[in-house]
TIROLUM-861830 format. One line per 5 residues: number of its first residue (from 1); their letters; for each residue x negated, y negated, z of C-alpha. Coordinates in pm, 1 decimal, padded with zeros to 6 digits. Each point is the difference from the previous one (the first is absolute). Layout:
NUM = a = X,Y,Z; ... .
***
This chain:
1 = mtnrm = 04842.4,-02583.6,-04445.9; -00259.0,-00242.2,00141.6; -00238.6,-00214.9,-00210.4; -00299.4,00203.8,00147.9; 00150.4,00324.9,-00123.0 .
6 = istkt = 00064.5,-00148.2,-00334.3; -00351.4,-00129.3,-00023.5; -00149.2,00334.6,00102.1; 00209.7,00187.3,-00262.8; -00104.7,-00257.6,-00261.3 .
11 = rilti = -00368.7,00058.5,00078.9; 00032.5,00377.1,-00008.4; 00193.3,-00022.4,-00335.3; -00282.1,-00231.9,-00146.5; -00268.0,00241.4,00118.2 .
16 = glili = 00190.3,00295.2,-00158.6; 00034.8,-00183.1,-00324.0; -00372.3,-00081.0,-00012.7; -00093.6,00362.7,00064.9; 00238.0,00119.2,-00266.9 .
21 = sfslt = -00155.3,-00256.9,-00237.8; -00343.2,00127.2,00069.9; 00115.9,00360.0,-00056.8; 00173.9,-00083.7,-00323.5; -00304.8,-00187.4,-00124.0 .
26 = scgqn = -00229.1,00303.0,00071.7; 00247.0,00246.5,-00153.0; 00059.9,-00229.7,-00298.4; -00364.4,00027.7,-00105.3; -00068.9,00267.6,-00254.9 .
31 = rqekt = -00299.9,00219.7,-00013.6; -00202.9,-00224.7,-00227.4; 00049.1,-00294.6,00226.9; -00107.6,00202.6,00308.8; -00295.8,00144.1,-00178.7 .
36 = aaiid = -00114.0,-00354.9,-00094.7; 00036.2,-00110.9,00365.9; -00209.4,00298.4,00120.1; -00269.1,-00077.7,-00257.5; -00009.8,-00355.7,00110.9 .
41 = klnli = 00000.3,00072.0,00377.0; -00282.9,00255.3,-00039.7; -00196.7,-00246.5,-00230.0; -00055.2,00277.1,-00250.8; -00033.7,-00223.1,-00295.2 .
46 = enqkt = -00274.9,-00206.0,00151.2; -00183.4,00308.1,00123.6; -00000.6,00142.9,-00349.8; -00125.7,-00328.1,-00155.6; -00275.9,-00025.6,00254.4 .
51 = nykfq = -00107.5,00359.6,-00045.5; -00030.5,-00051.8,-00385.4; -00170.6,-00338.0,00041.9; -00287.1,00155.7,00192.9; -00032.7,00273.7,-00274.7 .
56 = ieplk = 00035.2,-00226.6,-00298.2; -00207.2,-00313.6,00087.2; -00334.3,00182.1,00013.4; 00070.2,00159.0,-00339.0; 00047.4,-00333.6,-00164.2 .
61 = yqasg = -00368.6,-00080.9,00021.0; -00103.4,00336.5,-00160.6; 00270.5,00015.7,-00261.3; -00013.0,-00142.3,-00349.5; 00177.1,00028.9,-00333.1 .
66 = edsik = 00292.3,00243.1,00007.8; -00051.1,00073.6,00368.0; 00045.2,-00366.8,00080.9; 00325.3,-00008.5,-00203.6; 00113.8,00317.0,00184.5 .
71 = iveie = -00059.5,-00156.9,00336.9; 00219.2,-00305.4,-00099.4; 00268.5,00243.2,-00118.9; -00013.2,00184.2,00337.2; 00027.0,-00325.5,00194.5 .
76 = nqlsd = 00306.4,-00093.7,-00200.2; 00159.5,00316.5,00106.0; -00048.9,-00083.9,00362.5; 00269.9,-00261.5,00029.2; 00226.5,-00005.9,00308.7 .
81 = keiak = 00286.8,00117.4,-00209.8; -00182.6,00285.8,-00147.7; -00141.2,00114.5,00328.9; 00341.7,-00012.9,00164.1; 00136.9,00207.0,-00287.7 .
86 = rissa = -00248.1,00271.1,00038.3; 00021.0,00013.7,00378.0; 00380.8,00016.8,-00035.9; -00043.4,00289.5,-00238.3; -00205.7,00184.4,00249.4 .
91 = fneif = 00257.0,-00062.6,00277.2; 00255.1,00144.7,-00224.6; -00189.8,00318.4,-00036.6; -00083.1,00024.4,00368.1; 00298.1,-00133.7,00203.7 .
96 = sdkei = 00372.8,00083.0,-00004.1; 00257.7,-00272.1,00044.7; 00037.7,00107.3,00365.4; -00369.5,-00034.9,00050.7; -00016.3,-00336.2,-00162.0 .
101 = neiyd = 00284.7,-00105.8,00232.6; -00189.8,00130.5,00298.6; -00325.0,-00179.7,-00106.3; 00194.1,-00319.2,-00065.3; 00163.4,00002.9,00344.8 .
106 = fiqts = -00336.9,00067.2,00165.0; -00179.8,-00290.7,-00159.7; 00267.5,-00229.8,00164.5; -00090.8,00116.9,00351.4; -00235.1,-00139.6,00266.2 .
111 = afekf = -00156.3,00342.9,00013.4; -00119.9,-00047.4,-00355.8; -00145.0,-00335.6,00074.6; -00176.1,00122.1,00307.8; -00151.1,00305.3,-00161.7 .
116 = fnsne = -00103.4,-00136.2,-00338.3; -00056.0,-00376.1,00051.6; -00158.4,-00002.1,00338.3; -00358.4,00083.3,00079.1; 00106.0,00075.1,00353.6 .
121 = tykvi = 00117.1,00347.9,-00086.3; -00333.6,00101.5,-00149.0; -00194.2,-00162.9,00287.4; 00185.2,00216.5,00246.5; -00037.4,00310.0,-00206.2 .
126 = nskfk = -00371.1,-00054.9,-00033.3; -00032.5,-00063.4,00381.3; 00126.6,00355.7,00061.3; -00304.0,00136.1,-00193.0; -00262.4,-00216.9,00169.5 .
131 = didne = -00145.7,00295.8,00190.4; -00058.1,00200.3,-00320.8; -00146.3,-00306.8,-00166.4; -00247.1,-00048.0,00294.3; -00107.9,00368.4,-00029.2 .
136 = idgit = -00061.9,-00030.4,-00373.0; -00185.9,-00329.6,00047.4; -00224.1,00165.2,00258.7; -00083.1,00293.5,-00225.9; -00067.7,-00230.6,-00296.4 .
141 = kkfse = -00230.3,-00216.4,00211.8; -00206.5,00295.3,00101.7; -00019.2,00131.4,-00345.6; -00101.3,-00343.7,-00144.5; -00278.8,-00020.1,00256.8 .
146 = tvekp = -00129.7,00330.7,-00111.1; -00009.3,-00055.6,-00370.1; -00043.7,-00363.7,-00044.0; -00273.1,-00244.1,00106.8; 00145.9,-00297.5,00184.7 .
151 = tkkfe = 00046.6,-00298.8,-00226.3; -00016.5,-00353.3,00110.8; 00327.8,-00185.0,00010.4; 00015.1,-00273.9,-00268.5; 00036.2,-00334.5,00164.0 .
156 = pipvd = 00161.9,-00274.9,-00215.4; -00253.4,-00245.8,-00111.2; 00072.6,-00373.8,-00020.3; -00051.8,-00140.6,-00345.3; 00094.9,-00330.6,-00167.2 .
161 = kedgf = 00173.4,00153.8,-00301.4; 00349.6,00014.4,-00149.2; 00202.7,00325.5,00046.3; -00079.1,00272.1,-00259.4; -00218.8,00283.7,-00116.7 .
166 = yetvn = -00362.2,-00094.1,-00061.7; -00313.8,00116.1,-00177.8; -00323.4,-00002.6,00200.7; -00307.8,-00190.7,-00095.2; -00365.9,00128.3,00019.3 .
171 = ysyst = 00131.2,00312.7,00191.0; -00236.1,00282.2,00081.4; 00050.5,00309.0,00218.7; -00203.7,-00159.9,00284.8; 00233.9,-00299.5,00005.4 .
176 = tnekv = 00196.2,-00011.6,00333.6; 00363.9,-00096.8,00016.9; -00085.9,-00332.2,00155.8; -00236.4,-00081.4,-00284.9; 00226.1,00089.5,-00290.0 .
181 = qladk = 00041.1,-00294.1,-00244.4; 00317.9,-00046.5,-00180.8; 00050.7,-00135.0,-00355.2; 00129.5,-00367.1,-00014.7; 00353.1,00105.3,-00108.5 .
186 = pslts = 00203.6,00308.3,00071.6; 00047.6,00255.5,-00286.3; 00353.9,00046.0,00114.8; 00230.5,-00210.0,00205.2; 00361.7,00038.6,00135.6 .
191 = rdile = 00126.0,-00111.3,-00339.3; -00119.8,00322.4,-00143.1; 00203.7,00203.6,00257.8; 00342.1,00130.2,-00105.5; 00090.3,00191.0,00315.4 .
196 = vkkty = -00149.8,00020.2,00354.2; 00143.7,00195.9,00286.0; -00093.1,00184.9,00322.7; -00055.7,00367.6,-00017.6; -00149.5,00262.7,00237.4 .
201 = snynd = -00312.5,00203.5,-00068.2; 00057.2,00377.8,-00044.1; -00331.9,00056.8,00176.4; 00038.2,-00183.4,00328.5; 00346.3,-00161.3,-00012.5 .
206 = raeis = -00154.4,-00346.9,00017.9; 00182.5,-00297.2,-00158.6; -00160.7,-00121.4,-00330.1; 00076.3,-00224.8,-00285.9; 00109.8,00142.0,-00335.7 .
211 = ivftk = -00042.6,-00223.1,-00299.8; 00136.5,00026.2,-00361.9; -00165.1,-00241.6,-00233.9; 00168.9,-00163.7,-00300.1; -00094.8,00113.9,-00354.5 .
216 = dgark = -00271.4,-00267.4,-00018.2; -00100.3,00069.4,00357.9; -00037.4,00363.8,-00072.9; -00235.2,-00077.3,-00282.9; -00202.2,-00239.5,00214.0 .
221 = fyllt = -00032.5,00262.0,00283.5; -00109.3,00268.0,-00247.7; -00277.8,-00220.2,-00134.4; -00095.9,-00115.9,00357.4; -00040.9,00365.8,00110.1 .
226 = kenig = -00159.1,00111.3,-00314.7; -00276.2,-00261.2,00024.3; -00062.9,00040.4,00373.5; -00045.2,00377.6,00046.1; -00199.7,00058.2,00313.5 .
231 = kpipi = 00067.2,-00347.3,00125.7; 00252.4,-00140.3,00238.6; 00308.3,-00193.7,-00088.2; 00053.0,-00263.3,00273.9; 00367.1,-00080.5,00060.6 .
236 = viakh = 00066.8,-00340.6,00141.1; 00312.4,-00089.8,00192.8; 00046.3,-00315.4,00203.6; -00363.5,-00098.7,-00015.3; -00131.4,00331.3,00113.5 .
241 = ivsmp = -00137.3,00304.6,-00180.9; 00241.1,00262.1,00133.9; -00135.5,00301.9,-00188.9; -00290.4,00081.5,-00226.9; 00050.9,00347.3,-00164.3 .
246 = ivnse = -00278.3,00144.8,-00201.3; 00102.6,00086.8,-00366.1; -00071.8,00360.9,-00088.5; 00151.2,-00021.1,-00356.0; 00215.7,-00229.8,-00215.6 .
251 = iiggr = 00355.9,-00003.8,00108.6; 00285.9,00015.8,-00249.0; 00369.6,-00000.9,00072.4; 00017.0,-00351.0,00150.7; 00020.7,00108.9,00363.4 .
256 = asisg = -00207.9,-00084.0,00311.7; 00019.8,00022.7,00376.5; -00139.8,-00188.1,00292.5; -00069.3,00216.3,00309.1; -00187.8,-00050.7,00322.3 .
261 = dftee = 00035.8,-00029.0,00371.8; 00288.7,-00249.1,-00021.3; 00296.1,-00042.8,00221.2; 00351.4,00005.5,-00147.5; 00022.2,-00378.8,00067.9 .
266 = eidkm = -00323.7,-00057.5,-00186.5; 00120.9,00215.7,-00296.4; 00331.0,-00187.9,-00011.2; -00170.9,-00335.6,-00003.7; -00245.7,00100.9,-00275.9 .
271 = ieilk = 00293.3,00121.7,-00209.7; 00182.3,-00332.0,00060.4; -00314.2,-00187.5,-00130.7; -00046.9,00230.8,-00295.9; 00358.7,-00054.1,-00102.1 .
276 = ek = -00053.3,-00374.5,-00026.5; -00062.9,-00115.7,-00368.2 .
***
């Protein structure tokens, strides 16, 4: 037997042992371990925590007494360990051992990564419906022209002010956007923001900025809107008034949004600025 044949057989044996090792490792994992791996791979714990954070944070501003204590108790129940325990319990009710094994095997594949962790799949799918989107956009545009008066696009206004939400000074209904005077200091700043992210309008599918304020920020925003009904709230980002919504009523719940004729890049940049503390 030549050295080359021995070397080849050795490599084949080594590869075989590695494959057997992988197989034994997978088979050696019990249902609980595989379930934990699935939960981690699908990011289910973080998704649940984020979901409840958006529900609970606005309530903190309005809650008092027993309700405040109850909110703290609820938050204590949302530990990683407790969330994983409840999701595992749900999996036990839904999936058989065979199905858990199938899911576990699937999350190890490149197909899983491509389908769930790549935007490319959704971009390609959306492109296949572009003709329908265009038809709907055309109808929507005609309908809007019929029932709505054209509104002037809001152009960002340069201003030498720090980022934040402002009260106006000496405002009247005849005041033009360019003539609006801002208070010396903002009523809210990025330090009052708990969460900021990009969302899409249900009305026109445009990108917009969704904001959740901290407990103190929610209180400030409520007072700002309560005291300025019928007036605009100038929002300053990067030395420009980027939006100036008119307040129709006081706003509780600690949430706000910034919308306008912005590009995706402009939205992303503003979010980046608002996240700075």
